N, CA, C and O atoms as a GROMACS GRO file, in nm:
protein
  492
    1MET      N    1  10.324  14.165  12.541
    1MET     CA    2  10.276  14.063  12.491
    1MET      C    3  10.224  13.950  12.566
    1MET      O    4  10.290  13.931  12.668
    2GLY      N    5  10.122  13.865  12.549
    2GLY     CA    6  10.070  13.811  12.641
    2GLY      C    7  10.128  13.660  12.604
    2GLY      O    8  10.235  13.635  12.549
    3PHE      N    9  10.041  13.579  12.644
    3PHE     CA   10  10.060  13.419  12.645
    3PHE      C   11  10.016  13.400  12.487
    3PHE      O   12  10.071  13.296  12.452
    4PHE      N   13   9.958  13.443  12.401
    4PHE     CA   14   9.939  13.421  12.294
    4PHE      C   15   9.918  13.592  12.190
    4PHE      O   16   9.841  13.687  12.193
    5ASN      N   17  10.021  13.556  12.119
    5ASN     CA   18  10.027  13.664  12.017
    5ASN      C   19   9.904  13.755  11.918
    5ASN      O   20   9.956  13.798  11.815
    6LYS      N   21   9.809  13.778  11.927
    6LYS     CA   22   9.675  13.773  11.869
    6LYS      C   23   9.665  13.843  11.736
    6LYS      O   24   9.558  13.868  11.680
    7ASN      N   25   9.798  13.876  11.683
    7ASN     CA   26   9.800  14.004  11.564
    7ASN      C   27   9.928  13.836  11.484
    7ASN      O   28   9.989  13.827  11.377
    8ASN      N   29   9.921  13.773  11.561
    8ASN     CA   30  10.028  13.659  11.476
    8ASN      C   31   9.967  13.507  11.517
    8ASN      O   32  10.010  13.470  11.626
    9PRO      N   33   9.906  13.444  11.474
    9PRO     CA   34   9.811  13.294  11.582
    9PRO      C   35   9.943  13.237  11.527
    9PRO      O   36  10.022  13.215  11.618
   10ALA      N   37  10.005  13.197  11.365
   10ALA     CA   38  10.054  13.130  11.327
   10ALA      C   39  10.234  13.101  11.412
   10ALA      O   40  10.309  13.004  11.417
   11ALA      N   41  10.238  13.206  11.451
   11ALA     CA   42  10.365  13.254  11.555
   11ALA      C   43  10.319  13.207  11.696
   11ALA      O   44  10.372  13.132  11.777
   12ALA      N   45  10.249  13.248  11.697
   12ALA     CA   46  10.157  13.178  11.909
   12ALA      C   47  10.165  13.004  11.867
   12ALA      O   48  10.191  12.924  11.957
   13ALA      N   49  10.144  12.962  11.747
   13ALA     CA   50  10.114  12.840  11.741
   13ALA      C   51  10.233  12.745  11.743
   13ALA      O   52  10.249  12.646  11.813
   14GLY      N   53  10.311  12.796  11.653
   14GLY     CA   54  10.476  12.738  11.650
   14GLY      C   55  10.498  12.761  11.806
   14GLY      O   56  10.494  12.660  11.875
   15ASN      N   57  10.524  12.897  11.875
   15ASN     CA   58  10.560  12.932  11.980
   15ASN      C   59  10.564  12.800  12.108
   15ASN      O   60  10.650  12.746  12.177
   16MET      N   61  10.394  12.786  12.085
   16MET     CA   62  10.332  12.662  12.177
   16MET      C   63  10.441  12.539  12.134
   16MET      O   64  10.524  12.478  12.202
   17GLN      N   65  10.411  12.531  12.021
   17GLN     CA   66  10.523  12.373  11.970
   17GLN      C   67  10.647  12.355  12.041
   17GLN      O   68  10.682  12.261  12.113
   18GLN      N   69  10.727  12.494  12.000
   18GLN     CA   70  10.803  12.473  12.079
   18GLN      C   71  10.850  12.446  12.211
   18GLN      O   72  10.944  12.376  12.250
   19GLN      N   73  10.737  12.538  12.293
   19GLN     CA   74  10.724  12.543  12.368
   19GLN      C   75  10.746  12.333  12.463
   19GLN      O   76  10.822  12.272  12.538
   20ALA      N   77  10.615  12.314  12.382
   20ALA     CA   78  10.612  12.114  12.428
   20ALA      C   79  10.684  12.046  12.397
   20ALA      O   80  10.690  11.926  12.425
   21GLN      N   81  10.801  12.150  12.288
   21GLN     CA   82  10.880  12.014  12.256
   21GLN      C   83  10.987  12.020  12.339
   21GLN      O   84  11.049  11.914  12.339
   22ALA      N   85  11.043  12.123  12.425
   22ALA     CA   86  11.098  12.138  12.528
   22ALA      C   87  11.097  12.067  12.646
   22ALA      O   88  11.177  12.000  12.712
   23ALA      N   89  10.925  12.120  12.654
   23ALA     CA   90  10.885  12.055  12.823
   23ALA      C   91  10.941  11.900  12.791
   23ALA      O   92  11.010  11.849  12.878
   24MET      N   93  10.909  11.813  12.650
   24MET     CA   94  10.958  11.665  12.619
   24MET      C   95  11.081  11.612  12.631
   24MET      O   96  11.109  11.499  12.670
   25ALA      N   97  11.159  11.701  12.597
   25ALA     CA   98  11.294  11.692  12.602
   25ALA      C   99  11.367  11.676  12.736
   25ALA      O  100  11.437  11.584  12.777
   26GLN      N  101  11.309  11.858  12.827
   26GLN     CA  102  11.320  11.776  12.994
   26GLN      C  103  11.291  11.681  13.012
   26GLN      O  104  11.372  11.615  13.077
   27GLN      N  105  11.164  11.612  12.973
   27GLN     CA  106  11.123  11.472  13.063
   27GLN      C  107  11.217  11.362  12.977
   27GLN      O  108  11.256  11.262  13.038
   28ARG      N  109  11.238  11.371  12.899
   28ARG     CA  110  11.354  11.279  12.843
   28ARG      C  111  11.456  11.245  12.936
   28ARG      O  112  11.485  11.133  12.979
   29ALA      N  113  11.532  11.408  12.973
   29ALA     CA  114  11.640  11.453  12.981
   29ALA      C  115  11.614  11.367  13.134
   29ALA      O  116  11.698  11.286  13.174
   30MET      N  117  11.513  11.390  13.197
   30MET     CA  118  11.522  11.330  13.373
   30MET      C  119  11.468  11.192  13.343
   30MET      O  120  11.426  11.137  13.445
   31GLY      N  121  11.458  11.123  13.236
   31GLY     CA  122  11.457  11.023  13.220
   31GLY      C  123  11.288  10.959  13.224
   31GLY      O  124  11.247  10.859  13.283
   32ILE      N  125  11.232  11.032  13.160
   32ILE     CA  126  11.053  11.044  13.223
   32ILE      C  127  11.000  11.011  13.063
   32ILE      O  128  11.016  11.077  12.960
   33ASP      N  129  10.932  10.886  13.084
   33ASP     CA  130  10.877  10.913  12.971
   33ASP      C  131  10.651  10.874  13.005
   33ASP      O  132  10.586  10.805  13.084
   34THR      N  133  10.623  10.956  12.906
   34THR     CA  134  10.511  10.944  12.998
   34THR      C  135  10.436  10.843  12.990
   34THR      O  136  10.345  10.828  13.071
   35ALA      N  137  10.461  10.750  12.888
   35ALA     CA  138  10.380  10.645  12.867
   35ALA      C  139  10.412  10.540  12.972
   35ALA      O  140  10.363  10.427  12.963
   36ASN      N  141  10.497  10.575  13.076
   36ASN     CA  142  10.491  10.484  13.175
   36ASN      C  143  10.424  10.564  13.318
   36ASN      O  144  10.458  10.544  13.435
   37PHE      N  145  10.320  10.658  13.268
   37PHE     CA  146  10.201  10.637  13.350
   37PHE      C  147  10.056  10.704  13.245
   37PHE      O  148   9.988  10.806  13.248
   38GLY      N  149  10.061  10.612  13.183
   38GLY     CA  150   9.927  10.603  13.069
   38GLY      C  151   9.878  10.692  12.954
   38GLY      O  152   9.762  10.704  12.917
   39GLY      N  153   9.994  10.756  12.900
   39GLY     CA  154   9.995  10.866  12.844
   39GLY      C  155  10.099  10.836  12.719
   39GLY      O  156  10.191  10.754  12.713
   40PRO      N  157  10.038  10.955  12.594
   40PRO     CA  158  10.114  10.873  12.451
   40PRO      C  159  10.256  10.897  12.510
   40PRO      O  160  10.266  10.974  12.606
   41SER      N  161  10.363  10.838  12.461
   41SER     CA  162  10.516  10.826  12.468
   41SER      C  163  10.584  10.991  12.432
   41SER      O  164  10.549  11.083  12.359
   42ASN      N  165  10.668  10.973  12.500
   42ASN     CA  166  10.776  11.138  12.422
   42ASN      C  167  10.904  11.132  12.403
   42ASN      O  168  10.996  11.212  12.418
   43ALA      N  169  10.897  11.020  12.368
   43ALA     CA  170  11.046  10.928  12.305
   43ALA      C  171  10.978  11.052  12.156
   43ALA      O  172  10.869  11.088  12.110
   44PRO      N  173  11.144  11.078  12.131
   44PRO     CA  174  11.186  11.077  11.993
   44PRO      C  175  11.145  10.978  11.860
   44PRO      O  176  11.178  10.860  11.845
   45LEU      N  177  11.073  11.050  11.782
   45LEU     CA  178  11.044  10.923  11.693
   45LEU      C  179  11.142  10.990  11.571
   45LEU      O  180  11.155  11.112  11.561
   46ALA      N  181  11.226  10.873  11.460
   46ALA     CA  182  11.265  10.936  11.315
   46ALA      C  183  11.147  10.939  11.197
   46ALA      O  184  11.053  10.860  11.196
   47ASP      N  185  11.163  11.022  11.118
   47ASP     CA  186  11.044  11.027  11.016
   47ASP      C  187  11.069  10.937  10.950
   47ASP      O  188  10.961  10.908  10.898
   48ASP      N  189  11.149  10.864  10.912
   48ASP     CA  190  11.077  10.695  10.861
   48ASP      C  191  11.042  10.566  10.951
   48ASP      O  192  11.038  10.445  10.924
   49ASP      N  193  11.016  10.650  11.084
   49ASP     CA  194  10.974  10.499  11.210
   49ASP      C  195  10.834  10.487  11.141
   49ASP      O  196  10.756  10.566  11.089
   50PRO      N  197  10.842  10.313  11.170
   50PRO     CA  198  10.734  10.235  11.100
   50PRO      C  199  10.618  10.301  11.121
   50PRO      O  200  10.538  10.300  11.028
   51ILE      N  201  10.574  10.386  11.269
   51ILE     CA  202  10.452  10.407  11.312
   51ILE      C  203  10.364  10.545  11.214
   51ILE      O  204  10.253  10.598  11.221
   52PHE      N  205  10.481  10.559  11.128
   52PHE     CA  206  10.422  10.700  11.047
   52PHE      C  207  10.367  10.666  10.883
   52PHE      O  208  10.308  10.728  10.794
   53GLU      N  209  10.419  10.538  10.898
   53GLU     CA  210  10.349  10.462  10.749
   53GLU      C  211  10.128  10.531  10.740
   53GLU      O  212  10.041  10.579  10.813
   54PRO      N  213  10.146  10.492  10.621
   54PRO     CA  214   9.971  10.510  10.592
   54PRO      C  215   9.937  10.419  10.653
   54PRO      O  216  10.006  10.322  10.682
   55ILE      N  217   9.799  10.445  10.689
   55ILE     CA  218   9.741  10.331  10.765
   55ILE      C  219   9.536  10.308  10.643
   55ILE      O  220   9.436  10.377  10.620
   56ASP      N  221   9.574  10.205  10.619
   56ASP     CA  222   9.467  10.179  10.465
   56ASP      C  223   9.509  10.275  10.327
   56ASP      O  224   9.441  10.284  10.225
   57GLY      N  225   9.586  10.316  10.342
   57GLY     CA  226   9.653  10.404  10.250
   57GLY      C  227   9.642  10.557  10.280
   57GLY      O  228   9.655  10.637  10.188
   58ILE      N  229   9.628  10.581  10.353
   58ILE     CA  230   9.615  10.728  10.371
   58ILE      C  231   9.742  10.804  10.495
   58ILE      O  232   9.797  10.789  10.605
   59SER      N  233   9.736  10.849  10.434
   59SER     CA  234   9.926  10.928  10.511
   59SER      C  235   9.864  11.009  10.588
   59SER      O  236   9.754  11.058  10.566
   60ILE      N  237   9.954  11.030  10.709
   60ILE     CA  238   9.914  11.143  10.795
   60ILE      C  239   9.904  11.311  10.721
   60ILE      O  240   9.838  11.406  10.763
   61GLU      N  241   9.993  11.307  10.603
   61GLU     CA  242   9.965  11.415  10.558
   61GLU      C  243   9.844  11.428  10.493
   61GLU      O  244   9.801  11.544  10.491
   62HIS      N  245   9.758  11.323  10.425
   62HIS     CA  246   9.606  11.312  10.395
   62HIS      C  247   9.526  11.371  10.483
   62HIS      O  248   9.440  11.460  10.480
   63TYR      N  249   9.589  11.280  10.584
   63TYR     CA  250   9.461  11.295  10.712
   63TYR      C  251   9.468  11.481  10.735
   63TYR      O  252   9.373  11.558  10.734
   64ALA      N  253   9.618  11.514  10.754
   64ALA     CA  254   9.590  11.676  10.832
   64ALA      C  255   9.495  11.722  10.710
   64ALA      O  256   9.380  11.756  10.736
   65TRP      N  257   9.546  11.723  10.568
   65TRP     CA  258   9.508  11.793  10.508
   65TRP      C  259   9.330  11.773  10.449
   65TRP      O  260   9.298  11.848  10.356
   66ILE      N  261   9.218  11.671  10.506
   66ILE     CA  262   9.119  11.675  10.480
   66ILE      C  263   9.071  11.704  10.605
   66ILE      O  264   8.958  11.751  10.614
   67ALA      N  265   9.154  11.678  10.732
   67ALA     CA  266   9.118  11.730  10.895
   67ALA      C  267   9.086  11.900  10.827
   67ALA      O  268   8.971  11.938  10.802
   68LYS      N  269   9.189  11.970  10.810
   68LYS     CA  270   9.143  12.075  10.795
   68LYS      C  271   9.088  12.160  10.690
   68LYS      O  272   9.094  12.283  10.694
   69LEU      N  273   9.043  12.104  10.612
   69LEU     CA  274   8.902  12.117  10.502
   69LEU      C  275   8.806  12.086  10.585
   69LEU      O  276   8.742  12.188  10.614
   70ALA      N  277   8.758  11.972  10.648
   70ALA     CA  278   8.683  11.988  10.721
   70ALA      C  279   8.663  12.102  10.843
   70ALA      O  280   8.554  12.154  10.866
   71ALA      N  281   8.709  12.113  10.870
   71ALA     CA  282   8.726  12.250  11.027
   71ALA      C  283   8.659  12.370  10.942
   71ALA      O  284   8.567  12.446  10.970
   72ASN      N  285   8.767  12.356  10.788
   72ASN     CA  286   8.721  12.524  10.742
   72ASN      C  287   8.596  12.490  10.716
   72ASN      O  288   8.568  12.548  10.610
   73GLN      N  289   8.540  12.454  10.738
   73GLN     CA  290   8.413  12.402  10.625
   73GLN      C  291   8.304  12.418  10.741
   73GLN      O  292   8.189  12.452  10.711
   74GLY      N  293   8.354  12.383  10.923
   74GLY     CA  294   8.307  12.369  11.020
   74GLY      C  295   8.225  12.227  11.018
   74GLY      O  296   8.104  12.243  11.036
   75VAL      N  297   8.256  12.124  11.004
   75VAL     CA  298   8.252  11.974  11.023
   75VAL      C  299   8.316  11.926  11.127
   75VAL      O  300   8.432  11.935  11.169
   76THR      N  301   8.184  11.854  11.174
   76THR     CA  302   8.209  11.853  11.308
   76THR      C  303   8.149  11.726  11.347
   76THR      O  304   8.109  11.706  11.462
   77ASP      N  305   8.139  11.599  11.213
   77ASP     CA  306   8.146  11.429  11.301
   77ASP      C  307   8.165  11.406  11.154
   77ASP      O  308   8.175  11.473  11.052
   78GLU      N  309   8.164  11.250  11.200
   78GLU     CA  310   8.238  11.189  11.095
   78GLU      C  311   8.128  11.151  10.966
   78GLU      O  312   8.161  11.052  10.901
   79ALA      N  313   8.050  11.195  10.940
   79ALA     CA  314   7.991  11.162  10.801
   79ALA      C  315   7.991  11.310  10.734
   79ALA      O  316   7.960  11.312  10.616
   80GLY      N  317   8.019  11.417  10.786
   80GLY     CA  318   8.078  11.505  10.687
   80GLY      C  319   8.258  11.517  10.743
   80GLY      O  320   8.311  11.628  10.742
   81LEU      N  321   8.281  11.481  10.756
   81LEU     CA  322   8.406  11.395  10.758
   81LEU      C  323   8.436  11.330  10.624
   81LEU      O  324   8.510  11.372  10.535
   82LYS      N  325   8.377  11.240  10.628
   82LYS     CA  326   8.406  11.128  10.494
   82LYS      C  327   8.309  11.227  10.381
   82LYS      O  328   8.326  11.157  10.281
   83ALA      N  329   8.246  11.309  10.346
   83ALA     CA  330   8.189  11.361  10.248
   83ALA      C  331   8.276  11.470  10.213
   83ALA      O  332   8.224  11.541  10.126
   84VAL      N  333   8.390  11.509  10.251
   84VAL     CA  334   8.511  11.603  10.261
   84VAL      C  335   8.580  11.535  10.190
   84VAL      O  336   8.590  11.559  10.070
   85ALA      N  337   8.654  11.415  10.261
   85ALA     CA  338   8.710  11.330  10.168
   85ALA      C  339   8.693  11.301  10.077
   85ALA      O  340   8.776  11.300   9.987
   86GLU      N  341   8.533  11.251  10.066
   86GLU     CA  342   8.509  11.228   9.902
   86GLU      C  343   8.495  11.285   9.768
   86GLU      O  344   8.518  11.234   9.658
   87ALA      N  345   8.448  11.418   9.802
   87ALA     CA  346   8.498  11.554   9.751
   87ALA      C  347   8.637  11.562   9.707
   87ALA      O  348   8.673  11.595   9.594
   88ASN      N  349   8.705  11.533   9.796
   88ASN     CA  350   8.834  11.562   9.742
   88ASN      C  351   8.911  11.427   9.676
   88ASN      O  352   9.032  11.439   9.658
   89GLY      N  353   8.872  11.352   9.654
   89GLY     CA  354   8.916  11.217   9.569
   89GLY      C  355   8.970  11.098   9.641
   89GLY      O  356   9.044  11.013   9.593
   90ILE      N  357   8.932  11.102   9.738
   90ILE     CA  358   8.982  10.974   9.845
   90ILE      C  359   8.861  10.921   9.878
   90ILE      O  360   8.763  10.993   9.895
   91ASN      N  361   8.856  10.792   9.890
   91ASN     CA  362   8.765  10.692   9.962
   91ASN      C  363   8.710  10.789  10.102
   91ASN      O  364   8.789  10.848  10.174
   92GLY      N  365   8.571  10.791  10.120
   92GLY     CA  366   8.542  10.812  10.240
   92GLY      C  367   8.515  10.707  10.350
   92GLY      O  368   8.518  10.744  10.468
   93ASP      N  369   8.485  10.564  10.316
   93ASP     CA  370   8.566  10.447  10.398
   93ASP      C  371   8.691  10.472  10.442
   93ASP      O  372   8.722  10.486  10.560
   94GLN      N  373   8.739  10.475  10.381
   94GLN     CA  374   8.876  10.449  10.359
   94GLN      C  375   8.957  10.539  10.434
   94GLN      O  376   9.048  10.504  10.510
   95PHE      N  377   8.922  10.646  10.413
   95PHE     CA  378   8.946  10.798  10.517
   95PHE      C  379   8.946  10.763  10.665
   95PHE      O  380   9.025  10.752  10.760
   96LEU      N  381   8.774  10.749  10.628
   96LEU     CA  382   8.746  10.696  10.869
   96LEU      C  383   8.867  10.599  10.900
   96LEU      O  384   8.937  10.617  10.999
   97ARG      N  385   8.892  10.469  10.791
   97ARG     CA  386   8.945  10.410  10.872
   97ARG      C  387   9.124  10.437  10.921
   97ARG      O  388   9.200  10.390  11.005
   98GLY      N  389   9.132  10.533  10.822
   98GLY     CA  390   9.248  10.610  10.828
   98GLY      C  391   9.270  10.671  10.950
   98GLY      O  392   9.358  10.650  11.034
   99SER      N  393   9.165  10.762  10.950
   99SER     CA  394   9.150  10.873  11.062
   99SER      C  395   9.136  10.774  11.183
   99SER      O  396   9.216  10.802  11.273
  100GLN      N  397   9.094  10.718  11.198
  100GLN     CA  398   9.070  10.651  11.382
  100GLN      C  399   9.164  10.609  11.385
  100GLN      O  400   9.199  10.607  11.503
  101GLY      N  401   9.281  10.545  11.287
  101GLY     CA  402   9.397  10.483  11.306
  101GLY      C  403   9.522  10.599  11.342
  101GLY      O  404   9.609  10.586  11.427
  102TRP      N  405   9.511  10.664  11.290
  102TRP     CA  406   9.616  10.833  11.275
  102TRP      C  407   9.546  10.885  11.442
  102TRP      O  408   9.629  10.947  11.507
  103VAL      N  409   9.410  10.867  11.511
  103VAL     CA  410   9.393  10.914  11.655
  103VAL      C  411   9.442  10.794  11.703
  103VAL      O  412   9.443  10.830  11.821
  104ALA      N  413   9.473  10.707  11.707
  104ALA     CA  414   9.525  10.567  11.782
  104ALA      C  415   9.684  10.586  11.815
  104ALA      O  416   9.759  10.563  11.910
  105ARG      N  417   9.693  10.633  11.702
  105ARG     CA  418   9.865  10.658  11.676
  105ARG      C  419   9.882  10.752  11.790
  105ARG      O  420   9.939  10.723  11.895
  106MET      N  421   9.829  10.868  11.760
  106MET     CA  422   9.848  10.990  11.856
  106MET      C  423   9.852  10.957  12.016
  106MET      O  424   9.941  11.001  12.089
  107GLY      N  425   9.778  10.899  12.048
  107GLY     CA  426   9.765  10.770  12.165
  107GLY      C  427   9.876  10.754  12.224
  107GLY      O  428   9.914  10.776  12.339
  108GLN      N  429   9.939  10.700  12.102
  108GLN     CA  430  10.056  10.620  12.122
  108GLN      C  431  10.222  10.706  12.179
  108GLN      O  432  10.301  10.689  12.272
  109ALA      N  433  10.212  10.787  12.076
  109ALA     CA  434  10.293  10.895  12.071
  109ALA      C  435  10.315  11.011  12.026
  109ALA      O  436  10.307  11.024  11.904
  110MET      N  437  10.346  11.116  12.100
  110MET     CA  438  10.296  11.218  12.126
  110MET      C  439  10.370  11.323  11.948
  110MET      O  440  10.319  11.415  11.884
  111ALA      N  441  10.485  11.256  11.934
  111ALA     CA  442  10.562  11.277  11.761
  111ALA      C  443  10.432  11.306  11.652
  111ALA      O  444  10.400  11.400  11.579
  112VAL      N  445  10.384  11.196  11.679
  112VAL     CA  446  10.282  11.189  11.542
  112VAL      C  447  10.175  11.242  11.596
  112VAL      O  448  10.075  11.219  11.528
  113GLY      N  449  10.154  11.314  11.707
  113GLY     CA  450  10.059  11.432  11.703
  113GLY      C  451  10.090  11.531  11.677
  113GLY      O  452  10.009  11.608  11.625
  114GLN      N  453  10.230  11.573  11.705
  114GLN     CA  454  10.333  11.693  11.621
  114GLN      C  455  10.326  11.671  11.509
  114GLN      O  456  10.279  11.766  11.446
  115LYS      N  457  10.363  11.550  11.429
  115LYS     CA  458  10.400  11.527  11.281
  115LYS      C  459  10.214  11.598  11.222
  115LYS      O  460  10.206  11.692  11.143
  116PHE      N  461  10.107  11.538  11.272
  116PHE     CA  462  10.030  11.589  11.239
  116PHE      C  463   9.988  11.734  11.230
  116PHE      O  464   9.934  11.795  11.137
  117ARG      N  465  10.028  11.775  11.358
  117ARG     CA  466  10.015  11.941  11.338
  117ARG      C  467  10.107  12.014  11.248
  117ARG      O  468  10.065  12.113  11.187
  118GLN      N  469  10.205  11.982  11.239
  118GLN     CA  470  10.238  12.038  11.113
  118GLN      C  471  10.202  12.018  10.982
  118GLN      O  472  10.264  12.102  10.917
  119TYR      N  473  10.138  11.952  10.910
  119TYR     CA  474  10.106  11.922  10.840
  119TYR      C  475   9.949  11.988  10.833
  119TYR      O  476   9.923  12.065  10.740
  120TYR      N  477   9.873  11.963  10.908
  120TYR     CA  478   9.770  12.074  10.940
  120TYR      C  479   9.777  12.165  10.914
  120TYR      O  480   9.705  12.209  10.825
  121ASP      N  481   9.914  12.284  11.012
  121ASP     CA  482   9.910  12.428  10.982
  121ASP      C  483   9.916  12.489  10.909
  121ASP      O  484   9.880  12.607  10.902
  122GLN      N  485  10.017  12.350  10.755
  122GLN     CA  486  10.016  12.384  10.658
  122GLN      C  487   9.921  12.426  10.567
  122GLN      O  488   9.945  12.507  10.478
  123TYR      N  489   9.782  12.359  10.592
  123TYR     CA  490   9.692  12.396  10.441
  123TYR      C  491   9.566  12.475  10.531
  123TYR      O  492   9.470  12.523  10.472
   0.00000   0.00000   0.00000
C-alpha cells in the first residue's frame, strides 16, 4: 500500500490527519510553535476556546457543511458559495462574512483547520 489508500480515501485522510497531529505534537514537545515563524499556531485548543465561537452567526460546522455542498456541486467562486448557502436557508451575505472569518482564524490556529476538516469530512 502506498502513501494513499485508493480503496479507502476516508482512511487515507484520517491517516494524514493523524500524521499531522503527531508532527504538531512533536513540534510542541520541542518547544516549537509555528506561529513564531509566521504560520498558524500549532498549540492545542480546547473545544470551548473562543476562537471556535460563531462568526456573524455562522458556526464552523455550518461553514464546513456549506463548503462541502458547494464543493460537491463544483462551485469555485463566492457567488456560487453564496447561492448554495441561500439554497440551504442561510443568508448568503452573512455566510460569506462568516466564511472569510473562518479562513482568517485558520490562519491563526491549525486546530481551527483541523476542526473544519472533521466537520467537512462528515458531510
